[in-house]
C-alpha positions as CSV (number, residue, x, y, z in Angstrom):
1,X,0.4,-17.5,21.0
2,X,-3.4,-17.6,21.2
3,X,-4.6,-14.1,20.4
4,X,-8.3,-15.0,21.3
5,X,-7.6,-16.2,24.8
6,X,-4.6,-13.9,25.7
7,X,-4.9,-10.4,27.0
8,X,-2.4,-8.2,25.0
9,X,-1.0,-4.8,25.5
10,X,1.1,-2.3,23.5
11,X,1.9,1.3,23.0
12,X,-0.3,2.6,20.2
13,X,1.4,5.9,19.5
14,X,4.6,6.6,17.7
15,X,7.8,7.1,19.8
16,X,9.0,10.6,20.5
17,X,7.7,13.8,22.0
18,X,3.9,14.5,21.7
19,X,1.0,15.8,23.7
20,X,-0.3,12.3,24.6
21,X,0.8,8.7,24.4
22,X,-1.7,5.8,24.3
23,X,-1.3,2.3,25.8
24,X,-3.9,-0.2,24.5
25,X,-5.0,-3.3,26.3
26,X,-7.4,-5.9,25.0
27,X,-8.6,-9.4,25.9
28,X,-10.6,-11.3,28.5
29,X,-8.6,-10.0,31.5
30,X,-8.6,-6.4,30.3
31,X,-10.8,-4.9,33.0
32,X,-9.2,-6.8,35.8
33,X,-5.7,-5.6,34.7
34,X,-7.1,-2.1,34.4
35,X,-8.3,-2.2,38.0
36,X,-4.8,-3.3,39.1
37,X,-2.9,-0.4,37.3
38,X,-5.4,2.4,37.2
39,X,-7.1,4.3,40.1
40,X,-10.0,6.6,39.6
41,X,-12.7,8.2,41.9
42,X,-15.7,6.3,43.1
43,X,-15.7,3.2,40.9
44,X,-12.8,1.1,39.4
45,X,-12.7,0.7,35.6
46,X,-14.3,-2.8,35.7
47,X,-17.4,-1.3,37.4
48,X,-17.9,1.3,34.8
49,X,-20.0,1.0,31.6
50,X,-18.6,0.8,28.1
51,X,-18.0,3.9,26.0
52,X,-17.0,6.0,29.0
53,X,-13.8,7.7,30.1
54,X,-12.5,8.9,33.4
55,X,-9.5,10.8,34.7
56,X,-7.3,9.1,37.2
57,X,-3.8,7.8,37.9
58,X,-1.8,5.0,36.3
59,X,0.5,3.1,38.7
60,X,2.4,-0.1,39.0
61,X,0.3,-3.1,40.1
62,X,-0.7,-3.1,43.8
63,X,1.2,-5.7,45.8
64,X,0.5,-6.9,49.4
65,X,-2.2,-4.2,49.9
66,X,0.0,-1.4,48.7
67,X,-1.3,1.1,46.1
68,X,1.7,0.7,43.7
69,X,4.1,3.4,42.5
70,X,2.5,6.4,40.7
71,X,3.4,6.6,37.0
72,X,1.3,9.4,35.5
73,X,-2.0,11.3,35.7
74,X,-3.9,9.7,32.9
75,X,-7.3,9.2,31.1
76,X,-8.7,5.8,30.7
77,X,-11.2,4.9,27.9
78,X,-13.3,1.8,28.4
79,X,-14.8,-0.3,25.6
80,X,-16.8,-3.4,26.5
81,X,-17.2,-6.4,24.2
82,X,-18.4,-6.6,21.6
83,X,-18.4,-2.8,21.0
84,X,-14.7,-2.3,20.6
85,X,-12.1,-2.5,17.8
86,X,-11.3,-6.1,18.6
87,X,-14.8,-7.1,19.8
88,X,-13.1,-8.0,23.1
89,X,-13.0,-5.8,26.2
90,X,-10.5,-3.0,25.5
91,X,-9.1,-0.1,27.3
92,X,-6.9,2.8,26.2
93,X,-4.8,4.7,28.8
94,X,-3.9,8.1,27.6
95,X,-0.9,9.5,29.4
96,X,1.4,12.5,28.8
97,X,3.5,12.2,25.7
98,X,7.0,11.1,25.4
99,X,8.4,7.6,26.0
100,X,8.8,7.2,29.8
101,X,5.2,7.2,31.0
102,X,3.9,5.0,28.2
103,X,6.7,2.5,28.6
104,X,6.1,2.3,32.3
105,X,2.4,1.8,31.9
106,X,3.0,-0.9,29.4
107,X,5.4,-2.6,31.8
108,X,2.8,-2.3,34.5
109,X,0.1,-3.9,32.3
110,X,2.5,-6.8,31.6
111,X,3.3,-7.2,35.3
112,X,-0.5,-7.3,35.9
113,X,-1.1,-10.2,33.5
114,X,-1.0,-9.0,29.9
115,X,1.5,-10.0,27.4
116,X,3.2,-7.7,24.8
117,X,1.2,-7.6,21.6
118,X,2.7,-8.9,18.3
119,X,2.8,-6.5,15.3
120,X,-0.7,-5.9,14.0
121,X,-2.3,-8.2,16.6
122,X,-5.1,-5.8,17.6
123,X,-6.2,-5.7,13.9
124,X,-5.7,-9.4,13.6
125,X,-8.1,-9.8,16.6
126,X,-10.6,-7.6,14.8
127,X,-10.3,-9.9,11.7
128,X,-10.5,-13.2,13.7
129,X,-13.6,-11.9,15.6
130,X,-15.3,-11.2,12.3
131,X,-15.6,-7.4,12.8
132,X,-13.6,-6.8,9.6
133,X,-12.6,-9.1,6.7
134,X,-9.1,-9.4,5.3
135,X,-9.3,-6.6,2.7
136,X,-10.5,-4.2,5.3
137,X,-7.7,-5.3,7.7
138,X,-5.2,-4.7,4.9
139,X,-6.7,-1.3,4.3
140,X,-5.9,-0.3,7.9
141,X,-2.2,-0.7,7.1
142,X,-2.6,1.1,3.8
143,X,-4.2,4.0,5.6
144,X,-1.4,4.2,8.1
145,X,1.2,4.1,5.4
146,X,-0.5,6.5,2.9
147,X,1.9,9.1,1.6
148,X,-0.7,11.3,-0.2
149,X,-4.3,12.3,-0.1
150,X,-5.1,10.0,-3.0
151,X,-3.5,7.0,-1.3
152,X,-5.4,7.8,1.9
153,X,-8.7,8.1,0.0
154,X,-8.1,4.8,-1.8
155,X,-7.3,3.1,1.6
156,X,-10.4,4.6,3.2
157,X,-12.6,3.3,0.3
158,X,-11.2,-0.2,0.8
159,X,-11.7,0.1,4.6
160,X,-15.4,1.0,3.9
161,X,-15.7,-2.2,1.9
162,X,-15.1,-1.2,-1.7
163,X,-13.1,-4.3,-2.6
164,X,-14.9,-6.6,-0.1
165,X,-18.3,-5.9,-1.8
166,X,-16.8,-6.6,-5.3
167,X,-15.3,-9.9,-4.1
168,X,-18.5,-10.9,-2.4
169,X,-20.5,-10.2,-5.6
170,X,-18.0,-12.2,-7.6
171,X,-18.1,-15.1,-5.2
172,X,-21.9,-15.2,-5.1
173,X,-22.0,-15.2,-8.9
174,X,-19.6,-18.2,-9.0
175,X,-21.6,-20.1,-6.4
176,X,-24.7,-19.5,-8.5
177,X,-22.8,-20.7,-11.5
178,X,-21.8,-23.9,-9.8
179,X,-25.4,-24.5,-8.8
180,X,-26.5,-24.3,-12.5
181,X,-23.6,-26.5,-13.6
182,X,-24.3,-29.1,-10.9
183,X,-27.9,-29.2,-12.0
184,X,-26.8,-30.1,-15.5
185,X,-24.4,-32.7,-14.3
186,X,-27.0,-34.3,-12.0
187,X,-29.6,-34.5,-14.8
188,X,-27.7,-34.8,-18.1
189,X,-30.6,-36.1,-20.0
190,X,-33.2,-33.9,-18.5
191,X,-35.0,-31.2,-20.4
192,X,-33.5,-28.6,-18.0
193,X,-29.9,-29.5,-18.9
194,X,-29.7,-27.1,-21.7
195,X,-30.6,-23.8,-20.0
196,X,-28.4,-24.3,-16.9
197,X,-25.3,-24.8,-19.1
198,X,-26.1,-21.6,-21.1
199,X,-26.7,-19.7,-17.9
200,X,-23.4,-21.0,-16.6
201,X,-21.6,-19.8,-19.7
202,X,-23.2,-16.3,-19.5
203,X,-22.3,-16.2,-15.7
204,X,-18.7,-17.0,-16.5
205,X,-18.5,-14.3,-19.1
206,X,-19.7,-11.8,-16.4
207,X,-17.3,-13.2,-13.8
208,X,-14.3,-12.8,-16.1
209,X,-15.3,-9.2,-16.7
210,X,-15.7,-8.5,-13.0
211,X,-12.3,-10.0,-12.3
212,X,-10.8,-7.9,-15.1
213,X,-12.4,-4.7,-13.7
214,X,-10.9,-5.3,-10.3
215,X,-7.5,-6.1,-11.9
216,X,-7.6,-2.8,-13.8
217,X,-7.1,-0.9,-10.6
218,X,-3.9,-2.8,-9.7
219,X,-1.5,-0.5,-11.6
220,X,-2.7,2.7,-9.9
221,X,-2.9,0.9,-6.6
222,X,0.7,-0.1,-6.8
223,X,1.7,3.5,-7.6
224,X,-0.3,4.9,-4.6
225,X,1.0,2.3,-2.2
226,X,4.7,2.1,-3.2
227,X,5.3,5.2,-5.4
228,X,7.1,5.4,-8.6
229,X,10.9,5.5,-9.1
230,X,11.7,8.4,-11.4
231,X,15.3,8.8,-12.4
232,X,16.8,12.0,-13.9
233,X,19.7,11.1,-16.2
234,X,21.8,12.6,-18.9
235,X,25.4,13.7,-19.7
236,X,27.4,16.0,-17.4
237,X,26.3,19.7,-17.1
238,X,23.0,19.2,-19.0
239,X,20.9,20.5,-16.1
240,X,19.9,17.4,-14.2
241,X,20.4,18.8,-10.8
242,X,18.6,22.0,-11.8
243,X,15.6,20.0,-12.9
244,X,15.7,18.0,-9.6
245,X,15.7,21.2,-7.6
246,X,13.0,22.8,-9.7
247,X,10.6,19.8,-9.3
248,X,11.2,19.7,-5.6
249,X,11.0,23.5,-5.2
250,X,14.1,23.1,-3.0
251,X,17.8,23.6,-3.5
252,X,18.5,19.9,-2.7
253,X,21.3,19.3,-5.2
254,X,24.4,21.4,-5.6
255,X,24.5,23.0,-9.1
256,X,27.5,24.5,-10.9
257,X,28.5,25.4,-14.4
258,X,31.4,23.0,-14.0
259,X,30.5,19.4,-15.1
260,X,30.8,16.5,-12.7
261,X,29.3,18.3,-9.7
262,X,27.0,15.4,-8.8
263,X,29.0,12.3,-8.1
264,X,26.4,10.2,-6.3
265,X,22.6,9.5,-6.5
266,X,20.5,11.9,-4.5
267,X,16.9,10.8,-3.6
268,X,13.8,12.6,-2.3
269,X,10.1,11.8,-2.1
270,X,7.9,14.1,-4.1
271,X,4.1,14.0,-4.3
272,X,2.7,14.7,-7.8
273,X,-1.1,14.9,-8.2
274,X,-1.4,12.5,-5.3
275,X,1.2,10.0,-6.6
276,X,4.2,9.4,-4.3
277,X,7.4,9.7,-6.5
278,X,10.9,8.6,-5.4
279,X,12.8,11.2,-7.5
280,X,16.5,10.5,-8.1
281,X,19.2,12.8,-9.3
282,X,22.2,11.0,-10.8
283,X,25.8,11.7,-11.8
284,X,26.4,12.7,-15.4
285,X,26.9,9.8,-17.9
286,X,30.5,10.3,-18.7
287,X,32.2,7.3,-20.3
288,X,35.7,8.7,-19.7
289,X,35.1,9.3,-16.0
290,X,37.7,8.0,-13.5
291,X,37.9,7.6,-9.7
292,X,34.9,8.8,-7.6
293,X,33.2,10.2,-10.7
294,X,33.3,6.7,-12.4
295,X,31.7,5.2,-9.2
296,X,29.0,7.8,-9.6
297,X,28.4,6.9,-13.2
298,X,28.1,3.2,-12.3
299,X,25.6,4.0,-9.6
300,X,23.6,6.2,-12.1
301,X,23.4,3.3,-14.6
302,X,22.3,0.9,-11.8
303,X,19.5,3.3,-10.8
304,X,18.5,3.8,-14.5
305,X,18.0,0.1,-14.9
306,X,15.6,0.1,-11.9
307,X,13.5,3.1,-12.9
308,X,9.8,3.1,-13.6
309,X,10.2,6.3,-15.6
310,X,13.0,8.4,-17.0
311,X,13.6,12.1,-17.3
312,X,16.6,12.4,-19.6
313,X,18.1,15.9,-19.8
314,X,20.2,17.0,-22.8
315,X,21.8,20.4,-23.6
316,X,19.8,21.7,-26.6
317,X,22.4,24.3,-27.4
318,X,25.0,21.7,-28.4
319,X,24.9,18.8,-30.8
320,X,24.6,15.3,-29.4
321,X,27.8,13.3,-29.2
322,X,27.7,9.7,-30.3
323,X,28.3,8.4,-26.7
324,X,25.3,10.5,-25.4
325,X,23.1,9.2,-28.2
326,X,24.0,5.6,-27.3
327,X,23.1,6.4,-23.6
328,X,19.8,7.8,-24.8
329,X,18.9,4.7,-26.8
330,X,19.5,2.5,-23.8
331,X,16.3,3.9,-22.3
332,X,12.8,2.5,-22.9
333,X,11.1,4.8,-25.4
334,X,7.6,4.5,-23.9
335,X,8.8,5.2,-20.3
336,X,11.0,8.2,-21.0
337,X,10.8,11.9,-21.6
338,X,13.7,13.9,-23.0
339,X,14.1,17.5,-21.7
340,X,16.0,19.6,-24.3
341,X,17.3,22.1,-21.8
342,X,19.1,25.5,-22.3
343,X,16.9,26.1,-25.4
344,X,17.3,29.9,-24.6
345,X,21.0,29.5,-25.7
346,X,20.2,28.0,-29.1
347,X,18.8,24.8,-30.6
348,X,21.6,22.8,-32.1
349,X,19.6,19.8,-30.9
350,X,15.9,19.4,-31.8
351,X,13.2,16.9,-31.2
352,X,13.7,15.4,-34.7
353,X,17.3,14.5,-33.7
354,X,16.1,12.2,-30.9
355,X,13.0,10.7,-32.5
356,X,11.1,8.6,-31.6
357,X,11.6,9.7,-28.0
358,X,9.0,12.1,-26.6
359,X,10.7,15.5,-25.8
360,X,10.1,19.0,-24.8
361,X,12.1,22.2,-25.1
362,X,12.9,23.9,-21.8
363,X,15.0,26.5,-20.1
364,X,15.2,25.2,-16.5
365,X,17.1,28.2,-15.1
366,X,14.1,30.3,-16.2
367,X,11.6,27.7,-15.1
368,X,10.4,27.4,-18.7
369,X,8.9,24.0,-19.6
370,X,8.5,22.8,-16.0
371,X,4.7,22.7,-16.1
372,X,4.9,20.5,-19.3
373,X,7.3,18.2,-17.5
374,X,5.0,17.8,-14.5
375,X,2.0,17.2,-16.8
376,X,3.8,14.7,-19.0
377,X,5.1,12.8,-15.9
378,X,1.6,12.8,-14.3
379,X,0.0,11.5,-17.5
380,X,2.6,8.8,-17.9
381,X,2.4,7.5,-14.4
382,X,-1.4,7.5,-14.2
383,X,-3.0,7.4,-17.7
384,X,-6.5,7.8,-16.2
385,X,-6.3,8.9,-12.6
386,X,-9.4,8.3,-10.5
387,X,-11.8,11.1,-10.3
388,X,-13.5,9.7,-7.2
389,X,-12.5,7.7,-4.2
390,X,-11.9,4.2,-5.5
391,X,-10.4,1.2,-3.7
392,X,-7.4,-0.3,-5.6
393,X,-6.4,-4.0,-5.4
394,X,-3.0,-4.8,-4.0
395,X,-0.3,-7.1,-5.4
396,X,-1.6,-9.9,-3.3
397,X,-5.2,-9.3,-4.5
398,X,-4.0,-9.0,-8.1
399,X,-2.1,-12.3,-8.1
400,X,-5.1,-14.3,-6.8
401,X,-7.5,-12.5,-9.1
402,X,-5.3,-13.3,-12.1
403,X,-5.3,-17.0,-11.2
404,X,-9.1,-17.0,-10.6
405,X,-9.7,-15.1,-13.9
406,X,-7.6,-17.6,-15.9
407,X,-9.5,-20.5,-14.3
408,X,-12.8,-19.0,-15.1
409,X,-11.8,-18.2,-18.7
410,X,-10.8,-21.9,-19.1
411,X,-14.0,-23.0,-17.6
412,X,-16.0,-20.8,-20.0
413,X,-14.1,-22.3,-23.0
414,X,-14.7,-25.9,-21.7
415,X,-18.4,-25.3,-21.3
416,X,-18.7,-23.7,-24.8
417,X,-17.7,-27.0,-26.3
418,X,-20.9,-28.6,-24.9
419,X,-19.1,-31.8,-23.9
420,X,-20.2,-33.7,-20.7
421,X,-16.6,-34.5,-19.9
422,X,-15.6,-30.9,-20.1
423,X,-18.4,-29.9,-17.8
424,X,-16.7,-31.8,-15.0
425,X,-13.4,-30.1,-15.7
426,X,-15.2,-26.7,-15.8
427,X,-16.8,-27.3,-12.5
428,X,-13.4,-28.1,-11.0
429,X,-11.9,-24.9,-12.4
430,X,-14.8,-22.8,-10.9
431,X,-14.3,-24.4,-7.4
432,X,-10.6,-23.6,-7.6
433,X,-11.4,-20.0,-8.6
434,X,-13.8,-19.7,-5.6
435,X,-11.0,-20.8,-3.3
436,X,-8.7,-18.0,-4.6
437,X,-11.5,-15.5,-4.0
438,X,-12.2,-16.9,-0.5
439,X,-8.4,-16.6,0.3
440,X,-8.6,-12.9,-0.5
441,X,-11.6,-12.2,1.8
442,X,-10.1,-14.4,4.5
443,X,-12.9,-17.1,4.5
444,X,-10.2,-19.7,3.9
445,X,-6.7,-18.4,4.5
446,X,-3.6,-20.2,5.9
447,X,-1.9,-19.1,9.1
448,X,1.2,-18.5,7.1
449,X,-0.5,-15.9,4.9
450,X,-2.1,-14.2,7.9
451,X,1.3,-14.1,9.7
452,X,2.9,-12.4,6.6
453,X,0.1,-9.8,6.3
454,X,0.0,-8.8,10.0
455,X,3.7,-8.9,10.5
456,X,3.8,-5.8,8.2
457,X,1.8,-3.8,10.8
458,X,3.3,-1.7,13.6
459,X,3.0,-2.9,17.1
460,X,-0.1,-1.5,18.8
461,X,-2.3,-1.4,15.7
């Protein structure tokens, strides 16, 4: 399908009840299609200027001089090329909410000559027309999917060009570096050969640093986009479900003084200081469990292996059995926090007994120690959370940046040897690094990569 020559249409609002629903149409035949399915006073949509709106009626396409079947009283917004989201003519028809009117208007647009849009095709048109580059296009999806204020702020910073400017600066630096290097290669015996090589070496040092600075945002970016999997584990009746409920401020898990109450994993999304967390309550780790309880233990161990961080709950009022100690030492020490619960009942178990694991004493039924748990978890997941709106590179960006940085570091080392043969190899590495940067911005990007990116979008965006 040719996005540039086709006229596409889609419902741009989520399904379900709502005040309004929006059908979006864009492409070279947009205004003609609008005339066929929308009636308004005095002038048809195609005769009206851009950046205007008018109240009228959406209807099925007129056939044989008929006016078509009325669908809904609607508002049409008209955007003329190039002043639209896609830089093509674009209209949005706002009808009453729900599914029926929007679905019928979309069908009318298709009957009038549009084709149904692919996922993300409107944003893809914006990219192909040059209105936005690829990082800005990806930021649109990040903004739609944002689960927290921090994730939204990061996506907006990227949409405003935060990553694009950094990548452009890096690319310009590398182009300048290549120019210096080509000068030295063209005139190897010239008096100017020395300074260009030294300039290239200095430029590569700066380029490696700039790449590393961008990569330093990848960890927090992954947290903001995907969230962290935090698993609550421990032996039966230690207080795992109580901790789960306290952190969520909701009685989500059933708690009881009898062990084995939780027999399956229970998951909820929780936002902590702007970081989405997939919090999981698990069955007690009981090696002698049988039947359904044993299935729960197997599921708990599977979830523990996948966790990004562990909250391991122990009963501080009792000594630690050998089996529970073995379960504890299966956890990664740097990604775990041990909560010594029920400290109000006694301290038969202390932090020295579980060293070198980080631990806190708590009485979860009294909500004592919860603030420390939250703070420790927040610090562990984001060692240095951003104090301002910063764009964070994605996994796709990070993979390409690592390849580019490695190539630039190799080029730097080759040039530092001051060998003419190595200068040619260094130039090749720099050109390859530039190609990785250009793939990120979309200057040179395969159709397969574009298809993968935009397939993740919802239809209508």
